[in-house]
N, C-alpha and C positions, 0 to 999 in steps of 0.2 A: 117485695123482694129484698129491699134494703134492710127491712127488719129481720129477715131470715139471715142475711149476711152478718148482722150484728149478733144474732144468737150464735152463729157458727164461731165468730171471732171470740166472743166471751167464753164459749165452751172450751176452745183450744187454750185460751189464757188461763182459765180457772183450773183445768185439769192438767197441770204441768207434768205430773208424774206419768199419767196415762199417755200424754202426747210424746214424751221422751221414749216410753216403752214401745209404742207403735212405730216410731221412727227407727229405733234400733232393730226391731224385729224385721221390719221391711228391708233395712240395709243388709242385715245378715242373709235374708232369703235371696235378695237380688244379687249380692256378691257371689254366693255359691251357684246360683242359676247362671249368671254370666260366665263364670269360670267353666262350669260343666258344658254348657251349650257352645260357648265360644271356642274352647279348645278342641271340641269335637269337629267343628266346622273348619277351624284354622289349621288342623293337623296336616292337611294335605297341601295347603298353600305354599309353605316354604320350599318344599321339594319341587312343586310344579313351576313356581316362578324361576327358581334357579335352573331347572332343567330346560326351560324355554330360553333363558338367557345364554346358557352354555351350548345350545343346540345339542342336547344330550343324545346319546346313542339309543335308539329303540331296540337294537339288537347288537350285542357284543359277541363276535364269533372268533373262536380260535381255530386256526387251520394247521394241518400237519406241516412239518418243515419243508416237505417237497411239493406242497400244493401251491398252485398259482391262482390268485384271486380272479374271479370272473370280471370281465370288462363291463358287462351290462346285465343287470338283473331286473326283471319286471317288478314294478311297485317301489323300487328304491329311488328316492329323490336326492339323496346325498350319501357319500361314503368317504371314509378316511382309512388310510393304511395302504399296504400292510406294514405293521410295526412288529419288529422281532420281540419275542417273549422269552425271558430267561429265568430259570429257577436257580437263584444264587444262594449257596449255603452261608449263613452268617451265624452269629451267636443266637442260640435258641432255634426256633423254626426258620425255614428258608424264606427268603424274601423274593417275591415275584416282581421282576423288573420288566418294564416295557421301554424299548429303545425308540425314542421319538425326538426328531430334530427340533421341533418347536411346539409350544403348547396350543397354537391356533389350529385352524383347519375348518373344514365344512361340518364336521361332526365332533362332538366332545371337545369343546374349546376349554382346555384346562385353565383354571384360574390360579395364577401364582399369588399366594397370600403373603409370602415373605421371601426376601432375597431375589434370586434370578433363576433363569432356566439353565440347565446343564449344557455346556458346549464342549468341554474337554473330556478325554477318556477317563480321567480320574475324578469326575464330578457326578453328583447324584442329587436329584430332587425327590424329597419324600412327601408322601401324602400327609395331610393334617388330621387324619382320622385316628384309628387306634394305634397306628405305628407312627409315633411322633418323636422327632429328633430336632434339636435346635440347629440353626445355621452355624456352620463351623465345626460341627461334630464329625469325627472320623469313624468310618466303618471298615473293618478288615474282613475280606472273604476268606473262605477255607483254603483257597489256593494262593493266598498272600497278597492279593490286590487291595490297596487302600483307596477308599472312596471318600471324598470330602463333601459333606452336605452343603450345597450352595443355595438351596431354597426349599420352601415348602409350597405345596400346591393342593388344589382341591378339584376333584372330578366328581360331579354329581352322579355320573353314570358308574362310578366305582370301577373304572377300567384297569386300574393298577394300584399297587401299594406304593411304588416308587418308579421314577423314570431316570433314564440315563441317555446320553447322546449316542447316536448310532456308531460313532467311532469307538465306543467302549465295549462293543459286542465281542470283538476278537479276544480281548484280554479276560473277559468275565466267564467264559465257558460256552457250553453247547447251547445252541438255540433250541428251545422246546417246541417252538411253533411260531406262527405269525397271527397277529390280531387284526381283524377287520371290524370297523364300526359302521353301522348302517342306520339311516333314517328312512322310514317308509311314509308313503302318502297317507296310509291309514294304519294307525297303531294304537287306537284307544282301547281295544279289547284284547284279551288273550288270543282269541281266534284270529284277529288281524295280525298279531305278531307271529303266531304260528304259521300263518300263510306266508308271511315274509320270509320266515326261516326255511320253509319248504322250498320257496323260490330260490333262495341262496344255495341250498343243498342240491337242487336240481341242476344248477349251473356249474357244479363241481363234480369231480369224480367221486365215486362211492368211497366213503371212509375219510374224505379230505377234511370234514368238519369234526374236530375232536372235542369241542365244547361250545356252548352257547348260553347266553344269559339275556333274559328279557328285561326291559326297563320297568315293567310292571312288578317284577319281583323286587327290584331295588326300591321302587316306590312304596311297596307294601311294608318293607322293613322301616322306611322312613316314617310312615304313618303310624306304625305300631308304637313307637316311643311316646308320641303325644297321646295316642289312644289309651295308654296305660293309665293316664290321669282320669279318664272319663268316669269309670265306675264309682270311684270313691267320691268324686265331686258330685255326681248325681245323688249319691247317698246323703251327702251334706245338704244338697239343695232340697231334697225331700224333707229332711229334718227341719230345715229352715222354713219351708212352706207349712209344714205341720205346726210349727211353733207360731207362725204368723196367723194361721186360722185360729189356733187356741187362744193366743193373747188378744188378738183383735176382737174375737167373739166375746170373751169374758170382759174386756174393757168396755165395750159398747153396752153389753147386757148390764154390767155394773153401773154404768152411767145412767142407763134408763131407770134402773131400780132406785138409784140415789136421787134422780131428778124427777120422780113421779109428780110431785106437787108442782114443780116448775112446768112440766109438760102440760098439766091441767090448766095452769094459768095461761100458757101460750095458746092453747086451743080456745080458751074463753075469750082471748083477745083476737081470734079470727084466724089463727094459723091452721092450715089444713093438715090432715093426717099424712099426706104425701110430703108436705113441706117439713113436718117433724122428722120423718124418716130420712129425707135428703139432708137435713141438718146434721143428724148423727153420722150419716155416711161421709159427709164432707169433713166432719171433725176427725174422722179416721184417715181420710185420703190426704188431708193437708200434711200431717207429719209423715205419712207413708210416702208421699211424693218426694219430700225432702230426703228421707232415708233412702228411697229408691235411687235418687240421683247420686247420693254419696256411695251407695252400694255399687252402682254401675261404674263409677270412677274407680272405686277400690278393686272391683273385679278385673278391670282392664289393667290396673297397675300391678296387681298380684300376678297376673298372667305373664307379665313381661319376662321374669326369669325363665319360665318354661319356653316361651317363644324365642328368647334370646339364645338359648342353648341350641334350638333347632336352626336358627339363623346362622350361628357359628358353624354348625355342621354342614350346612348346605349353601352357605354364601348368600342367602337371601337377606334383604335389608328392609322388607316391608311386611314381615309376618306380624299381623295384628289381628285382634278380634274384630270381626266384621261389624260395622255400625248397626246393621239391621238385627244382628243377633243380640246386641245390647238392648236395642229398643224392644224386641220381642220378649226377652227375659224380664226386663224391668216392667214392661206393660203387663205381662202375664201375672207377675206378683201383685201389681196394683189391682188387677181385675179380681184376684183372689181376695185381697183386702176389702175391696168394695162389696163383693158378694157376701163375704162373712159379716161385714158391718151391716149390710142391708138386712140379712136374715136376723141378726140380733136386734136391730132397731124396729122390726115389724111390730113388736109388742107395744112400742111407744105410739105407733100410729093407730093401733086398735084400742088403746085405752079410752074409756068414756070420760068426758070432761069432768062431770060431777064426781065420779069415783076417784079420779086422779087428784082433784083438789081436796077431797075429803080424807084420802089415805095419809098424805103427808109423809114425814120421815119418822114419826114417833112410834109407829107400829112395830112391836118386837116380834121376833120369830116364835112360832109355837112348836117348831120341831126341835128334837134333840133333848127334851126334858129328861127322858129316860137315861140319856148319856150323862147328864149332870148328876142324877142320883147315883149312877154307877161309879162315876169318877169320885164322888164324895166319899165312897167307901175305901178308896185306895189309900195306901200308907204314904201319901204325899201331902205337901202343904196345900192349903185351900187355893191360893193363886194358881199353882200348877194344875190342880184338879179342874179349875175353871178353864184353863187353857186346853187341857186334854179333851174336854167335852165340847169345846167350841166348834170343831169341824163338823159335828153332827147337826148343828143348828143351821148351817148354810151348805147343803150338800152340793149345789151347783158350783159355788166358789171353791169348795173343798176339792171337788173333782178337777177344777182348773189348776189349782195349786199342785195337786198330785201329778197331773199330766205334765206340767211345766218342769217339775223336779225329775220326773221319769225321763223326759226328753233330754234334759241336761245330763243325767246319769248315763243315758244311752250314748250320747255324744262322747263323753269321757271314756267310757268302756270301749267303744268302737275305735276311737283315736289311739288309745293305749295299745290295743291289740294290733291295729294296723302298723303302728310304729315298730312294735316288737317283731311282727312278721317280716316287715321290710328289712330289718337288720339281719334276721336269719336268712332271708332270701339273698341279700347281698353276699353274705358269707358263703352260701351255697353256689352262687353264680361265680364268684371270684375263685372259689376253691383255693383259698389262700390263708389258711390258718397257721402256716409255717412261721417259725421265729427267724430262721436263717435260710438263705437260698445260695447254693453254690452253682455258678454258671461258668461256661467256657465254650470253646468251639465244639461243634458237633463231633462226637466221637472221642473228645478229650476227657469227658467227665466220667466215663465208665470206670476208671481206676480210682475214683475218689472214695469209694465205700470203705476200704480199710482205714483210711485216715479219719473219716467221719465216725466210724464205729469206735475207734480208739480215743476220740476226743472226749474229755470229761464234760459232762453235762448233756450228752446226747440221749434223748428219750426215744425218738423214732426217726426214721428217714426212709425216703423212697426216691428212686430215680425216674426221670421222665424224658421221653424223646418224642418228637413230632415229625410227621411227614404228610405231604398232600396225597390224596387218593381219590379215586372215583369208583362208583358202583357200576357193575356191568348193567348196561341198559339205561343208565342215567349219566348225562354229560356234566352235571354240576359237580365241581370238586368239593371236597370236605377234608377235614384234618383227622388223622389217626394218631392217637396218643398211646404210646407204649409205656408201661409202668413196671419198674423193678422194685419189688418189696410191697409192703402194705401201705396203701394210700388212703384208706377209708377214714382216717382221722383228720384229713385235711379238707373238711367241708363238703365232701361228696355225699349228697343226699339221694337215696333211692326212692323213686316214685312208685315203682312196682318191680316185682322180680327180686333178683339178688345180685350181689357183686360177683364178678368173674373169679373163679378159683382154679380153673384148669386150662391147659393149653388148648387154643381154639375157641375159647369163650370170650365174649365181649359184652360191654354195656354201651348204650347209646342214648342220646338225648332225644326229646320229642321232635325237634326240627328234622333230624335225620330219619327217624321212624316215619314221620308223616310224608317226607319227600320221597321215600323209597317204598312206602306201603308195607313196611316191615312190622311184624309183631314179635312179642317175646316168644322165644322158642323157634323162630325161623332161622334159617341159615342163609347168609348173603355172601356173595363173592365180590371182593373188592380188588382193585389193582393199585399197587404201589410201585412206581417206576417200572410199569409194564409187567410186574410180577403178580400173578393172581394169588389171592389169599382167601380162604374160606373161614368165615366167622359165624359162630352160633350166638345169637343175641339172647342173653339170659336175664337181662334186666334193663329197665329204663332209669337212667340217672337224670337228676335235675340239672340240665345244661342248656345254655342259650345259643351256643354257636353251631349246633348241628354236628358235633363231633362224635367219634367213637373211641372208646377206651378198652384196651386189652393188655395182656401181659407181654413183656419183652420176649418170653419164650415162644409166643405165638408168631411174632414178627421180629426175629433177631437181627434183621438187616437195618432196622432203625436204631441208630446209636443213641445213647443217653446224652442229653444236652444239658441237664441241670438236676440238682438234688434239692429236695425240700426237707428241712430238718425241724423237728420239734424238740424243745429243750426241757429239761427237768425244772421243777419249780425252784425259783431263786437264782437261776443261772442268768448272768448278764449277757444279752445277745450281742452287744457290741464287742465286749471282750472275747466272747466265744468266736465271733466272726474273724477278729484279728488273729487269734491263735490258730484257727483252722486255715486261714489264708497262708500263714507261715508254714504250717504242716504240709500244705499243698504246693509249696514252691517248686518250680520246675515242671509242673503239669499244666501250666497255662490256665489255671483255674482261680477264681476269686469267690470268697464267701462274703455275703452282704447281709446285714440285719434287715429283716422284712417288717415293714410297718403297714398296717391296714390303711388304705386310702378311702376316704368317703366319696362314694359315687355322687357326682353333682346332681344326677336325677333323683337319687335317694334324698339328698339334702333338700331339694326343692319340694318333693312330696311331703317330707316331714314338716317343712316350714309352712306349707299350705294347710296341712292337718292341724298344726298348732294354732294358726291364725283363725281358721274356721271354728275350731273347738272353743277357743276363748270367746269368739263372738256368740256362739250358742249358749255358753255358760253365762255370759253377761245377760243375755236375753232371758234365760231361765230364771236367774236370780231376780231380775227386774220384774218378771211376771209374778213371782211370789210377792215381791214388794208391793206391786200394784194391787193384788188381791187383798193383801193385809191392810193397805191404806183404805180401800173401799170398805172393808169390814169394820175397821176402827171408826171411820167416819159415821157409819150406820149406827154404831152402838156407843157413840161418844157420851151419850147421857148415862148409859149403864156404867161407863168407865168413871164418870163423875160420882156415881153412887158408891162404887167400890172405893174410890179415894176418900169419900166422906166417911166411910165406915172404917178407915184406917189403913188401906192398902198403900204401902210405901212405893217409891219409884222403882226400887229393885224388884219388889214383888210384881209390879206392873210389867217390867221387862221379862221376868220369868214367865208370867202368864202368856204374853204374846209369843215368846219363843216356844213354850210348851204347845201352843196351838198348832205349830207346824212341825214339831219334832217327830211325831208319829208319821206324818205325811212324808218327811224326809226319808225315814227308814223304809216305808212302803214304796216310795219312789225308786229307791235303790233296788228293792226286790223285783220291781218291774223292769227298770232300765238296764240293769247289768245283764240279765239273760238276753234282752233284746239287742244290746250292744254286741254281745258275743255272737248272736245269730247274724247280725249285719257283717261282722268281720268274717264270718264263715262264708258269706255270700259274696262280699265285695272283693276280698283279696284273691280268691280263685278267678273271679271275673277279670281282675286286673291282669293276672297271669295269662288268662285265655286270650286277652287282647294282644299279647305278644306270642301267641301260639304255644304256650307252655302248660304243663300240668304240675300241680303242686303236691308234694308229699305231705302226709298228715303231720309230720314233725315240724313243718314250717308254719302250720296253722295252730297247733296246740301250744299256745304261749301263755295261757292263763293258769298260773300256779296258785296254790292256796294263799300265799302271802300277797300276791297281786290282787286276787279276788277280795281278800280282806280289806286291802286299801281302797279298792274300787267301791266296796260296800259303804264306805264313808262319804262317797261323792254326793249322794242324795241328802244326807243330813247337813253337809257343808253348804250345799246350794240353798237349802231351806234356811239355814242360819244366816247366810249372807243376805238373803232377801228379807229376813225378819229384823235385822239389826236397826235399820233406820226407822221403820214404823214403831218398833219397840221403844226407841229413844224418844220419838215424838209423843207416844202415849205416856211415857214416864214424865215428860215435861209439861203435859197439859194441866192447866190449873183447874182445881176442883170446881170453883164457882163458875168458870166459863163453860166447863163440860155440863154442869147441871142446868144451865140456862139454855143449852142447845136442845132443839126439838129432836 
């Protein structure tokens, strides 16, 4: 057994290139596998941990203003409230406030993340979610009340956008209703929560419950953000595993072919066939284990930005990838490596001792002579012709190089398309292509159009107003956006149907259509401030917040709150905004230049994509390098003959590069279409994880110029892998090469 260990150690030390390649490919495969599996499992943990710590509400119920909360409800183990709910008009959409004396209680223990809780009538605490304001900021309501932000807070149950003290209710306006928060003894399923809701409604007069929200809906939204990562990480994990199988298989097969004489000698000295196979498997597992450990560490570290964003959102401090996920992912890759190495090493075990000793390394290939004769007729130099014919002499290694290049080209194409689609998706989600935005109190912005139209540099503009609404038969609120003018230039992407053009028509996003069971062509009745409005849905717009868009003529009671303006080419938006603000003096309106902000989630996805792509590219180039090193070592004697006949170092380099040039082109022809197909599968799957449908315009990102650039990916990978072996071949001394068997 000690002799077998010596064989293993010498093999690892002697084949340094192959050892490094196996280690890197294992690291890349483990990194992607840990990320994909780990984020899928960890996506639920931050919310669940924070929900348990805050005693989150299993059911948030809004009661009518005249309803009295029931004293005892079957199945309820804890309750908080009633808290007054107010709809306070501010700049832009209204702000839903909850009057609450303190952040504690039996249910929904709100966590103050900065500052303190509101105690005076003119103080407010804002949530640290989408509506974020720094401590010390002042807000002015439509009726002239000024509120000072004294703190920010986090409610995992999302029970409010902001909170005020009960003493502020009288000055802020009419109470819209009261909020009650419940925890049930059983609430793990939708049926459990629905049973709890039925018990609450049964204890109240009919119509007392005007709205209710299950904690499972909030939890699903939390899970979806992390779940978006899973499809593309799974794609990279599959690419990494395919690369691992390819590289490990060719490395071990090449080692067996190159060490045939050594294998025969070992068998003559008493080494069993099983021992030979174990030796080759161990030579693959040693660097793979080192790479697996590095990949596991890298996967956990790369996952930190994703998990940190979820922690910040839900206040959890222990969101990590589970240790068992890391072990399973790393162990799975090592099993794949071991199985691949075992399959490739079986030939070594089956070799007869006499045949293995007799064959040696001097036997030249008999395949590919027709290719040599064909290449000799080409109008190229003799070294280039020799290089072009070489792939046909070693079809197995040629196939390995081709697959390595194709996998790298696939990764580059997929990553490029993914990044381009994500940028377009962000623009469609934000609907924020405007150069300048004019904002003011609700109702104050309607008269801004003449000044905007008269301003030099205005290319297009539309007004927008928002109001909360509910659908008849559905208690979950949503927002209705009314639009004055043409807004289709501002990032609105249609999934199906068309944009509204007439009074009474509307478009809606997938969350609204799914929640209400509405299809294009259906008519729905909504209520805005208790006023019924009938809308005919004529299209599905790509929108993530579950809103509805219609014209101002359809709902004239919703005032214009802001204007979005597109400028002509060459117009300075800062100077334009200053000039327009001056023109709007006296209307309580302000024009501000608009700058597109990078979504942190988008930045994380793009960073992960770049990291994993570079890993796969490095492995693909090293796979080419490894195959060429094996090939050059096998024909080093032939190389000496070429040098003795006058081949110069430059011609040697040209011959080696030419041997992979055609494979680089063919690899692009295979990899680019496969990368496009992956982008077409993965990006919609990512959107589906968030409950969205993607329009074709967000997927069709490969233009002629981009495809031309991607077609160079295969040749570049082949060139990068060929440079070092070509340099080694050029530096090889003629006498040394001729003495080699």
